[in-house]
N, C-alpha and C positions, 0 to 999 in steps of 0.2 A: 316354752311358747310361754306368752301374757294369757294369765287371765282375760275372760274377754266375757262381758256378756253383750245382748244383742237389744237396743229397743228397736222395739217393732211396733208402737201402742197402736191397736186398729187394722193391722193390716198382715198379722203375724199370719202363715198358710193361704193366704191372698197373693195376687198374681204382681202388685205393689207392694207384697211382702219379697222379690224371690232373692233376698240379697240374703235376706232369714233366713229363709228356707233353705239357701244352699249353701248353706254355713253350719245352722240340723244336720245336714245331710252328712256334710265335709267338712274338712276340712287342715291342709296341713301346718298355718301361721300360724290361730290361736285354740286356746285350748277355753273351747264354749262351755261356760257354768249356767248362765241363763239366757231365759230371753225374755226381754218384758214389754207384755200384754196381759192388761188388767180382764182381758175381755177370758182368758182361761188361765186365770192368777189358780195356782197351787198345781197346774197338771201339769202332764209331761210332752213333753214341745217334739218328742218322734211322735209320741202317739198321735195328737194333732195331724200334723201333720203328715203323717204319713198310714200310721194307727201302731206303731211298735213305738214300746218304749226306748227312748235314748239317754235314758240318765241328764236332760238337758231339763229343766225345771224354770217352767214359766212364773212372771214374781207380776208384780205390778208397782214396784218402787225402788229409784238408784240408791237408797240405803238400805234395799234388798242384797239392794247388787254386792252393794258394799261391804255387806256382812258376810256375803258369801267370798270375799279374796279380791274383786274384780280389781286390777289394774284397766282397763281399757272398755268404757266402752264404743261400740259398731253402732254406726250409723246404717240400719238394717231393711230401710227401704229402697225402690229405684219408681219415681215419683214419673207422670210427663212433664218433663221437661225439667226433671232435676231437682227437684226447689225441697228445700227445708218446710215442713209441716211446721205450722207456725206452731203449734202444740205444743211440739219438741221440742221450744228455746229454753221453757226450764229445764226440762233433764239434763238438758247439755250444761245449765250452765250449774245444779247438782252438781252434777258430776264431776263438774270442772276446782268445785271448790273444797270438791268430795278429793282432789290430786288424782281421778282418773284421767288417764292420757283418753283421746278424741283420735278414732277414724272414720272417715268417709266419702262411698263412691258419688257422690251426687257432685250434678255440674254446680250446683249453688255452693264454692268455696267457703266451709269454716272459717278454714284461715285467716280468708279475708278480713273477715266480722270487728271490726272496729272494739266490742267490746269484748266477744270470745279472746280475741286478741289478747288484750290485758289483762282478761281473769288470766290466763293462760301462762304468760311471764309471770303475772304474780304469783299464781300457783304449785308455778317449774314443772306445767304438761306440756305435754308435745299434742299438737292437731295436725292429725296425715290426714287430706285430702290425697284422696289418690291418684283422680285423673291429672291433678299438678301432675305426679312423676311424671305422666308421658306429652306434658304438652311439649319442651324439647326437640321428643323426635324428629329429624326430617332425614330420612331415608331414605334416599330412591327408589327408583326400580331395576335391581340389575339383569336381571334374566339367570339367575346364582340359582336359580330356584330349577331350573331342569337337572345339578347335579343330583337334588336331594332323594335319594333311593328307599326314601321310603317308602310303605304304601300308607298313602293320605285319607283318610277317610273325615268327611265335612256333615257332622253333622248338624242340617238346615231344616226350617221350620214353614208350615201352614201360618203361623201367626209371629207374632212376639208373647214372651212370655210364656211361653207354653213347655219351657224343659229340653231347649236345646242342649245345653250347658251339663245337666245331671244326667242326660242320655252320655253324654262326651265323655266321662270322670266318671261314669260305672260301669259303661264300655272299656276306659283304657288301662280300670283295673283291673279289671275285667279278663281282659289281656294279659297283663302280669301272673294274673292263678295263674293259669294255662302255660305259662313258661314263656312268652313273647315279651320281648320287646320295646314300651312301648311308653310315648309322648302325651301328655296335652296340653295343643298350642291356643291358650286362652285368648280370647279377646275386648273380652271388659275385665268392668271394676272388680267382679267378686268371683272371679277365678284367681286378682292377684289376693285375695281377701284370703282364700283355699290354700294359699299358697306352691300357684304351679308354675315353676320361677320360667318358664317358656310364655311368658304372656304377655301382649301390647292394650290398651282400650284403645278401643280402635275411634272412639267418637270424641278423645281425646286431644285429638293429631290434625296438627292442615290437612285436610283434604287431600293436597297433593304428595304428601305423601304416609298417607294409609298405605295402599299399595308397596312400597317397598318398605316400610316398621313387619307389613306382614310379611312378603319376604325373608327379611334379615332376622326375624324371631323362629324362625320356621327352617329355615340355612341355620342360622346356630345353634338349634337343636339338633339338629340330623350331625354339625361337623365335632359336638361336643361326647351326642352320646351315639349315634349312628341306629336309634333306635330302628325296629319290624314295621311299628303299622307305629302313626302318628294320629291320632282324632282330635280335628279342628272345629273348633265351639264357634257355631254362626250366632249371626245378630239379625234381628228382624223379622223382617219375609223378604222376597224376595219382590210380589206384588202388592206388598201391603204400602197404603198410601202413606201412610207417616215415618214410616221407620221402612226402608227396602233396602234394608240388607242382604245380602247374601253374593252382589256383583264382584265386590271387591277379594273377598275372598276365594273366590272362583277365578279369578283374573288372576290373582297373585299368588294364590296358592296352591295355585294346579291341583286341585282333585283327583284322585283317584276313580275316588266314587262316593255317592254322597244318601243318607239315611235322610227321610225325612220323617217327622217332627210334626203331627197331625193330632188334631184334636175335633173325632167325629162329633161330641156335642157343643160348640162353641158355630155356631152361627155368622156373627160379625165381628170383628177385629177387639180385640182385644182396647179396652177405655174408648171406642170408635162406632158406638152404637150406627145402624146405618148403612152402615161399610159392611157390604157381605163377606164376605172367604168365597176368594175363588174354590173352585173343585178342585179335586183332590188329584183331579186327572188333568188338570190344567197345570200345578205348580209343576210332577210329573214333563210335565211334556218340554215345559220353559224351562226349569231347571236342566234337563239331558239338550237341550236344543244350547240350550246360553254354554253347559260346560264339554261338550262333545263325551258325555261319561255317566254313566248306568247312575241310577236311581236303586241302589238294591237290596231297601229296605223300608217300610215305616214304621216309625216307633209312635206308637201307641198314646196319646194322653186320654189318661179314662178319666176325668174329672167329668160329675156329674154322672157317671152310666151306673147300672148294674149289674152284675157278674154275669147273666145270662143274656144282656147291652154288648159285652166286651168279647165273650165269644162268636157273638152272633157275626157284631163288625171288622173282628178278625176273619173267619172264614169271608167274608163278602170280597173283601178286599184282598187276600189272598187269589180267589178266584180270576178277580180283575185283573187281578194287575200280573201274576204268577210270582212274586216276589214276596218274602216272609213279609211278616207283620203282626209286633212281641210289643209287649209289655217293658220298658227300661227300666222299668224297676222292679220286677220282676223275674223277667226269662232273659238277663246282658250276662249271665254264663253264654245259654244258646245259642245266641244270635255271634257271641264273643268266636263261637265254635263255628258260623256260618262263615263271619266274614277270615278268618282263618286258613277258609278252604279255598278261597277264594281265587 
């Protein structure tokens, strides 16, 4: 694996830093040496993000990253609109000058920037724009999804940047731990960076081919691995005003059940103050109506919640909807056993 440092200056452990957050939690593609965010300089990235040490150091400069042996600099932010923060330009230039490859999942393609391109050629490094990899996907929906016999669990959410991918990753790993054959089906750039082979980046594909590409990667996973379970990474939120994701996943991938990720302390959609998140009850009704399949559990994003509040909220939701409620960062093995019994 390439030795990598993640650039997340000013954003680590926030919703805009979700690419960095995901890679600190898990990746099979890169060996993560450090995260750049001067706000937490010297601290352990896992401790800042999860309250548990990960052995990944937080540093404040590209030079420190180089001294650690970094070969690749990963852009660890996912901003609204997918633009590169202007203040990141000097970091990238310095990384290129020091011989580091650049990997970015932004909509703004760094390889198309004339200055970055010139410097990359001069210093003989590569720039990988992950979303560009999927620009040429032109698969049409065929209906072959009906041949897939894996039990497909979609992890959808009541908001964007709420932990859907992380929950899917943890549940996939937990399923394998209890002896089930399981595959994660990624739908975003961070899943590709985490090394999941059955991934498409939905928002890089022409709309007419999104459903076909989702079907293609799901069927490919089935034909090659025949897993017992598949965990389908959700995107956006089905009622989100800006990122109404989920329709294509339900329509093309035909999940057998849905796990719904919810953050009780969020009142407004992330990044869109004034747009209130619809009640949990409405989300469950809409998802079950659209998919004709059950929401089988609620994955709780516990941001800004006290321990006492978490327990109360779990009990309240379980009483109301008569389905399990779990913290995916702590209870994924319990829910994996629940799913395996369905």
